[in-house]
Kinemage of the C-alpha trace (Angstrom):
@kinemage 1
@onewidth
@group {chain A} dominant
@subgroup {mainchain}
@vectorlist {calphas} color= white
{ca met a 1} P -4.218 -1.855 -11.039
{ca ser a 2} L -4.627 -3.399 -7.335
{ca thr a 3} L -3.384 -0.419 -4.390
{ca ala a 4} L -0.601 -1.520 -2.395
{ca ser a 5} L 0.750 -0.173 0.717
{ca ser a 6} L 3.434 2.516 0.535
{ca lys a 7} L 5.575 0.933 3.234
{ca pro a 8} L 5.976 -2.555 1.917
{ca phe a 9} L 8.895 -3.849 4.836
{ca ser a 10} L 7.713 -1.913 8.120
{ca thr a 11} L 11.294 -2.562 9.375
{ca phe a 12} L 12.939 -0.697 7.242
{ca glu a 13} L 11.472 3.038 7.064
{ca ile a 14} L 12.323 4.842 3.997
{ca pro a 15} L 14.312 8.257 5.070
{ca pro a 16} L 12.504 11.243 5.066
{ca ser a 17} L 14.704 13.495 3.335
{ca arg a 18} L 15.091 12.177 0.385
{ca arg a 19} L 14.766 13.197 -3.819
{ca asp a 20} L 12.165 12.921 -5.812
{ca ile a 21} L 10.036 12.022 -3.139
{ca asp a 22} L 6.495 12.099 -5.141
{ca lys a 23} L 8.183 9.766 -7.968
{ca ile a 24} L 9.563 7.179 -5.128
{ca asp a 25} L 5.993 6.935 -3.434
{ca phe a 26} L 4.764 6.629 -6.800
{ca leu a 27} L 7.079 3.235 -7.420
{ca leu a 28} L 6.522 2.299 -3.699
{ca ser a 29} L 2.579 2.088 -4.479
{ca arg a 30} L 3.361 -0.761 -6.766
{ca pro a 31} L 2.775 -4.230 -5.760
{ca ala a 32} L 6.232 -5.382 -5.887
{ca leu a 33} L 6.177 -8.228 -8.296
{ca ala a 34} L 4.441 -6.299 -10.894
{ca leu a 35} L 6.981 -5.476 -13.372
{ca leu a 36} L 7.270 -9.266 -13.664
{ca pro a 37} L 5.409 -11.933 -15.998
{ca ala a 38} L 2.517 -13.377 -14.063
{ca ser a 39} L 4.081 -16.797 -15.228
{ca leu a 40} L 7.249 -15.870 -13.177
{ca arg a 41} L 5.910 -14.235 -10.032
{ca pro a 42} L 5.655 -17.510 -8.330
{ca ala a 43} L 9.244 -18.453 -8.932
{ca ala a 44} L 9.938 -14.792 -7.477
{ca arg a 45} L 8.129 -15.058 -4.695
{ca ser a 46} L 9.975 -18.562 -3.772
{ca phe a 47} L 13.136 -16.672 -4.351
{ca leu a 48} L 12.723 -13.893 -2.236
{ca ala a 49} L 11.333 -16.611 0.808
{ca tyr a 50} L 14.617 -18.190 -0.235
{ca leu a 51} L 16.508 -14.995 0.311
{ca ala a 52} L 15.028 -15.003 4.091
{ca thr a 53} L 15.157 -18.721 5.331
{ca leu a 54} L 18.648 -19.481 3.876
{ca pro a 55} L 20.884 -17.776 6.798
{ca gly a 56} L 18.933 -19.720 9.542
{ca ser a 57} L 18.523 -23.179 7.507
{ca ala a 58} L 20.744 -26.032 8.110
{ca pro a 59} L 22.851 -27.375 4.926
{ca his a 60} L 21.821 -30.995 3.048
{ca ala a 61} L 25.343 -32.247 2.237
{ca cys a 62} L 29.087 -30.907 2.481
{ca pro a 63} L 29.847 -28.243 -0.133
{ca val a 64} L 33.439 -29.934 -0.875
{ca cys a 65} L 32.445 -33.750 -1.525
{ca ala a 66} L 28.660 -33.849 -1.366
{ca ser a 67} L 28.592 -36.340 1.292
{ca arg a 68} L 25.511 -36.104 3.448
{ca ala a 69} L 27.148 -37.364 6.757
{ca ile a 70} L 27.660 -34.036 8.250
{ca tyr a 71} L 27.381 -33.168 11.970
{ca leu a 72} L 26.832 -29.719 13.836
{ca ala a 73} L 30.059 -29.063 15.107
{ca ala a 74} L 30.145 -25.512 16.585
{ca pro a 75} L 26.567 -23.804 16.648
{ca ala a 76} L 26.328 -20.144 15.836
{ca gly a 77} L 27.693 -17.935 18.922
{ca thr a 78} L 30.781 -20.267 20.035
{ca tyr a 79} L 33.810 -18.968 19.255
{ca arg a 80} L 32.098 -15.562 17.634
{ca arg a 81} L 30.397 -17.346 14.891
{ca arg a 82} L 27.839 -16.007 12.999
{ca arg a 83} L 26.377 -18.729 11.827
{ca asp a 84} L 26.191 -22.752 12.633
{ca gly a 85} L 29.429 -24.447 11.772
{ca tyr a 86} L 28.987 -28.212 10.333
{ca arg a 87} L 31.762 -30.465 10.028
{ca cys a 88} L 31.651 -33.628 7.096
{ca arg a 89} L 32.329 -37.037 8.306
{ca asn a 90} L 33.897 -38.081 4.983
{ca cys a 91} L 36.506 -35.274 4.231
{ca thr a 92} L 36.553 -33.895 7.485
{ca lys a 93} L 36.217 -30.239 5.633
{ca gln a 94} L 34.509 -27.498 8.601
{ca phe a 95} L 31.340 -25.109 6.421
{ca asn a 96} L 28.038 -23.252 7.278
{ca val a 97} L 25.068 -23.232 5.241
{ca leu a 98} L 26.358 -20.564 2.926
{ca thr a 99} L 30.161 -21.946 2.131
{ca gly a 100} L 30.706 -22.400 -1.318
{ca thr a 101} L 27.750 -20.235 -2.436
{ca pro a 102} L 27.820 -16.075 -3.969
{ca leu a 103} L 26.282 -15.561 -0.776
{ca ser a 104} L 28.968 -16.456 1.562
{ca arg a 105} L 30.620 -13.272 2.296
{ca leu a 106} L 27.626 -10.964 2.784
{ca arg a 107} L 25.895 -9.705 6.186
{ca ser a 108} L 22.886 -8.420 7.554
{ca glu a 109} L 21.264 -11.227 6.053
{ca glu a 110} L 17.730 -9.544 7.378
{ca lys a 111} L 17.485 -7.079 4.573
{ca trp a 112} L 18.720 -9.568 1.855
{ca lys a 113} L 14.858 -10.231 1.188
{ca pro a 114} L 13.904 -6.325 1.447
{ca trp a 115} L 16.351 -5.376 -1.269
{ca met a 116} L 15.717 -8.228 -3.557
{ca ser a 117} L 12.008 -7.157 -3.174
{ca tyr a 118} L 13.253 -3.376 -3.917
{ca arg a 119} L 15.173 -4.479 -6.672
{ca phe a 120} L 12.350 -6.430 -8.202
{ca gln a 121} L 10.075 -3.341 -8.113
{ca gly a 122} L 12.869 -1.704 -10.333
{ca phe a 123} L 14.679 0.799 -7.926
{ca ser a 124} L 18.587 0.875 -8.438
{ca gln a 125} L 21.240 -0.397 -6.467
{ca glu a 126} L 22.018 3.304 -5.155
{ca arg a 127} L 18.576 4.178 -4.241
{ca ile a 128} L 17.906 1.131 -2.044
{ca ala a 129} L 21.385 1.818 -0.496
{ca asp a 130} L 19.788 4.587 0.861
{ca phe a 131} L 16.130 2.803 1.752
{ca leu a 132} L 18.280 0.172 3.559
{ca asp a 133} L 20.980 2.007 5.204
{ca ile a 134} L 24.321 0.089 3.592
{ca ser a 135} L 26.997 1.237 1.645
{ca asp a 136} L 26.945 1.612 -2.278
{ca lys a 137} L 29.734 -0.651 -2.444
{ca ala a 138} L 28.022 -3.127 -0.334
{ca ser a 139} L 24.256 -2.814 -2.376
{ca met a 140} L 26.548 -3.330 -5.804
{ca thr a 141} L 28.435 -6.449 -3.994
{ca trp a 142} L 24.966 -8.013 -2.990
{ca ser a 143} L 23.846 -7.503 -6.372
{ca arg a 144} L 26.321 -9.438 -7.855
{ca ala a 145} L 25.846 -12.191 -5.285
{ca phe a 146} L 22.089 -12.099 -5.808
{ca thr a 147} L 22.202 -12.086 -9.462
{ca ala a 148} L 24.303 -15.623 -8.954
{ca thr a 149} L 22.238 -17.109 -6.815
{ca leu a 150} L 19.093 -16.513 -8.665
{ca ala a 151} L 21.171 -18.001 -11.907
{ca glu a 152} L 21.243 -21.378 -9.879
{ca tyr a 153} L 17.890 -20.653 -8.232
{ca asp a 154} L 15.494 -20.400 -11.120
{ca ser a 155} L 17.010 -20.301 -14.759
{ca glu a 156} L 14.255 -19.088 -16.236
{ca leu a 157} L 13.277 -15.842 -14.697
{ca tyr a 158} L 17.245 -15.226 -14.311
{ca arg a 159} L 16.941 -14.940 -18.024
{ca trp a 160} L 14.092 -12.511 -17.861
{ca trp a 161} L 15.944 -10.621 -15.232
{ca glu a 162} L 18.679 -10.082 -16.921
{ca glu a 163} L 17.720 -9.370 -20.282
{ca his a 164} L 15.624 -6.414 -18.487
{ca gln a 165} L 18.753 -4.796 -17.474
{ca ser a 166} L 20.906 -4.207 -20.782
{ca thr a 167} L 20.553 -0.934 -23.021
{ca asp a 168} L 18.542 -3.184 -25.693
{ca ile a 169} L 14.704 -2.595 -25.743
{ca ser a 170} L 12.880 -5.055 -23.458
{ca ala a 171} L 9.494 -6.958 -24.501
{ca leu a 172} L 6.807 -5.961 -22.189
{ca thr a 173} L 4.734 -8.488 -20.227
{ca thr a 174} L 1.053 -9.234 -21.606
{ca glu a 175} L -0.227 -6.940 -18.566
{ca ala a 176} L 1.992 -3.939 -19.863
{ca glu a 177} L 1.398 -4.580 -23.666
{ca gln a 178} L -2.562 -4.375 -23.161
{ca ala a 179} L -2.180 -1.335 -20.904
{ca leu a 180} L -0.179 0.031 -23.876
{ca glu a 181} L -2.573 -0.815 -26.454
{ca gln a 182} L -5.645 0.664 -24.358
{ca cys a 183} L -3.301 3.958 -24.056
{ca ile a 184} L -2.580 3.953 -27.583
{ca thr a 185} L -6.440 3.525 -28.469
{ca ala a 186} L -7.446 6.437 -26.042
{ca leu a 187} L -5.040 8.874 -27.750
{ca thr a 188} L -5.627 8.144 -31.158
{ca glu a 189} L -9.511 8.655 -29.952
{ca leu a 190} L -9.064 12.102 -29.036
{ca arg a 191} L -9.352 13.345 -32.725
{ca thr a 192} L -12.587 11.874 -32.992
{ca leu a 193} L -14.682 11.910 -29.301
{ca thr a 194} L -17.637 13.866 -29.329
{ca asp a 195} L -19.298 13.298 -26.090
{ca arg a 196} L -16.864 15.030 -23.319
{ca his a 197} L -18.751 16.725 -20.441
{ca cys a 198} L -17.901 20.423 -19.524
{ca pro a 199} L -14.459 19.985 -17.556
{ca tyr a 200} L -15.658 23.481 -15.630
{ca cys a 201} L -19.054 22.921 -14.579
{ca gly a 202} L -19.657 19.103 -15.506
{ca ser a 203} L -22.683 20.128 -17.866
{ca ser a 204} L -23.112 17.594 -20.996
{ca ser a 205} L -25.183 20.517 -22.668
{ca thr a 206} L -22.768 21.333 -25.208
{ca gln a 207} L -22.448 21.876 -28.790
{ca leu a 208} L -19.499 20.801 -31.124
{ca val a 209} L -17.576 23.860 -32.826
{ca thr a 210} L -14.503 22.990 -34.680
{ca ser a 211} L -12.498 19.812 -34.933
{ca arg a 212} L -8.892 20.993 -35.623
{ca arg a 213} L -6.305 19.514 -33.297
{ca ala a 214} L -8.992 17.768 -30.819
{ca thr a 215} L -12.749 18.235 -31.028
{ca glu a 216} L -13.451 21.691 -29.326
{ca tyr a 217} L -16.774 22.068 -27.472
{ca gln a 218} L -19.227 25.252 -26.438
{ca cys a 219} L -20.699 24.440 -22.984
{ca his a 220} L -24.404 25.645 -22.959
{ca asp a 221} L -24.505 26.171 -19.248
{ca cys a 222} L -21.119 28.010 -18.366
{ca gly a 223} L -20.988 29.387 -21.850
{ca arg a 224} L -16.998 28.376 -21.879
{ca arg a 225} L -15.157 26.697 -24.706
{ca tyr a 226} L -12.927 23.634 -24.170
{ca asn a 227} L -11.508 20.609 -26.218
{ca asn a 228} L -10.540 16.975 -25.444
{ca leu a 229} L -7.473 17.713 -23.651
{ca thr a 230} L -8.643 20.972 -21.444
{ca lys a 231} L -7.652 20.165 -17.714
{ca thr a 232} L -5.545 17.335 -18.786
{ca pro a 233} L -1.756 16.858 -18.604
{ca leu a 234} L -2.084 17.234 -22.342
{ca ala a 235} L -3.386 20.262 -22.530
{ca asn a 236} L -1.558 22.815 -24.666
{ca leu a 237} L 0.508 20.313 -26.254
{ca his a 238} L 1.018 19.711 -30.085
{ca his a 239} L 2.100 17.602 -32.692
{ca ile a 240} L -0.902 15.359 -31.599
{ca asp a 241} L 0.246 12.971 -34.508
{ca leu a 242} L 3.008 12.397 -32.919
{ca trp a 243} L 1.787 11.003 -29.474
{ca thr a 244} L 1.514 7.480 -30.246
{ca asp a 245} L 4.874 6.894 -31.128
{ca tyr a 246} L 6.186 9.189 -28.490
{ca val a 247} L 4.377 7.081 -25.801
{ca arg a 248} L 5.959 3.805 -27.174
{ca leu a 249} L 9.160 4.928 -27.046
{ca leu a 250} L 8.954 6.371 -23.424
{ca val a 251} L 7.598 2.956 -22.371
{ca ala a 252} L 10.300 0.985 -23.908
{ca gly a 253} L 12.806 3.193 -21.771
{ca tyr a 254} L 14.369 5.908 -24.323
{ca his a 255} L 15.301 9.157 -22.712
{ca asp a 256} L 14.719 12.720 -24.074
{ca asn a 257} L 17.860 13.031 -26.376
{ca glu a 258} L 17.070 9.690 -28.286
{ca ile a 259} L 13.367 10.434 -28.237
{ca gly a 260} L 14.276 14.042 -29.773
{ca glu a 261} L 16.291 12.323 -32.168
{ca arg a 262} L 13.882 9.752 -33.408
{ca leu a 263} L 10.890 12.205 -33.262
{ca asp a 264} L 12.447 15.662 -34.596
{ca leu a 265} L 11.364 17.124 -31.220
{ca ser a 266} L 13.645 19.921 -28.996
{ca ala a 267} L 15.329 18.713 -26.113
{ca ala a 268} L 13.019 21.535 -23.932
{ca leu a 269} L 9.615 20.026 -25.625
{ca ala a 270} L 11.099 16.130 -25.018
{ca gly a 271} L 11.305 17.283 -21.196
{ca leu a 272} L 8.352 18.825 -21.178
{ca trp a 273} L 6.339 15.631 -22.978
{ca arg a 274} L 7.998 13.532 -20.416
{ca gln a 275} L 6.398 14.965 -17.513
{ca arg a 276} L 2.995 15.513 -18.924
{ca phe a 277} L 2.738 11.739 -20.448
{ca leu a 278} L 3.783 10.107 -17.228
{ca gln a 279} L 1.482 12.380 -15.421
{ca ile a 280} L -0.924 10.867 -17.319
{ca leu a 281} L 0.072 7.406 -17.512
{ca gln a 282} L 0.398 6.982 -13.595
{ca ala a 283} L -3.762 8.140 -13.227
{ca arg a 284} L -4.893 5.991 -16.038
{ca trp a 285} L -2.282 3.335 -16.432
{ca pro a 286} L 0.110 2.899 -13.746
{ca leu a 287} L 2.076 -0.208 -14.968
{ca leu a 288} L 2.860 1.633 -18.147
{ca ala a 289} L 4.621 4.263 -15.989
{ca his a 290} L 6.350 2.346 -13.609
{ca trp a 291} L 7.649 0.721 -16.954
{ca ala a 292} L 8.854 3.980 -18.351
{ca ile a 293} L 10.548 4.686 -15.155
{ca trp a 294} L 12.184 1.850 -14.728
{ca gln a 295} L 13.539 0.751 -18.199
{ca cys a 296} L 14.607 4.650 -18.823
{ca ser a 297} L 16.688 3.905 -15.562
{ca arg a 298} L 18.224 0.936 -16.732
{ca arg a 299} L 19.364 2.307 -19.927
{ca arg a 300} L 20.894 5.281 -18.437
{ca val a 301} L 22.767 3.061 -16.047
{ca ser a 302} L 23.855 0.835 -18.749
{ca gln a 303} L 25.242 3.133 -21.123
{ca ser a 304} L 27.096 5.397 -18.696
{ca arg a 305} L 28.686 1.842 -17.656
{ca ser a 306} L 29.424 1.099 -21.004
{ca thr a 307} L 31.201 4.760 -22.104
């Protein structure tokens, strides 16, 4: 996965006093459109450009009668107007480029593109409100307006985006599915790998000792014993037979209580596993960690609204 700047929008600095700073920095390191299928990324880029340029553009036709016989009647700045005002020669109605659109009542146009970019990155409306210094109410209003605009702009991108906002388990993109299979393969092979170098001294001169939970070794150079999990986030975790099922549920966005019920894990153990597995996903399969965090957040928000 390519590395991206942690400050994608230099105009809008992230407040230094924020919660979950490590997780936010990790999420900001993700390319803005990495969660979307590759086939939809051009449409998403086009939509972001549309939000950035629309307020300063000119309408092509009257929003009331669709006549193209229009003219500039009141430039921005006259009579305290924020946008150029146009008049239709056919129906004589006056309007601007946003009249009749879901964006007509929104302000702070310079923040529209950053807001939607952060949204495509998986951040919540509340978190984006903090980032861009707008109210939670305004952020919710923008969400509805941008979603309605997206539905008109590109129906395919809109359908995919809306499907991934519900409590239903969403299908992964091709890239995420491939990363998940690689992760599952690596976890499965932990029981059979027999060539790990010593994590203490780096020596390859080792001897297999036993193979109970994960293959164990004796280092000939430093004399220490270790296994395939030593000095990894998964060290000292048990129930290795449940790990592949756990990762699939984690990436799909299930929260700890749901996972605990499905795999018969205590709440404390499910919480510990989330911390440990997210650590290893962030290090080796960051896209899966982004999916896990995003979908868990979406499911939590959606469920709280439905209760």
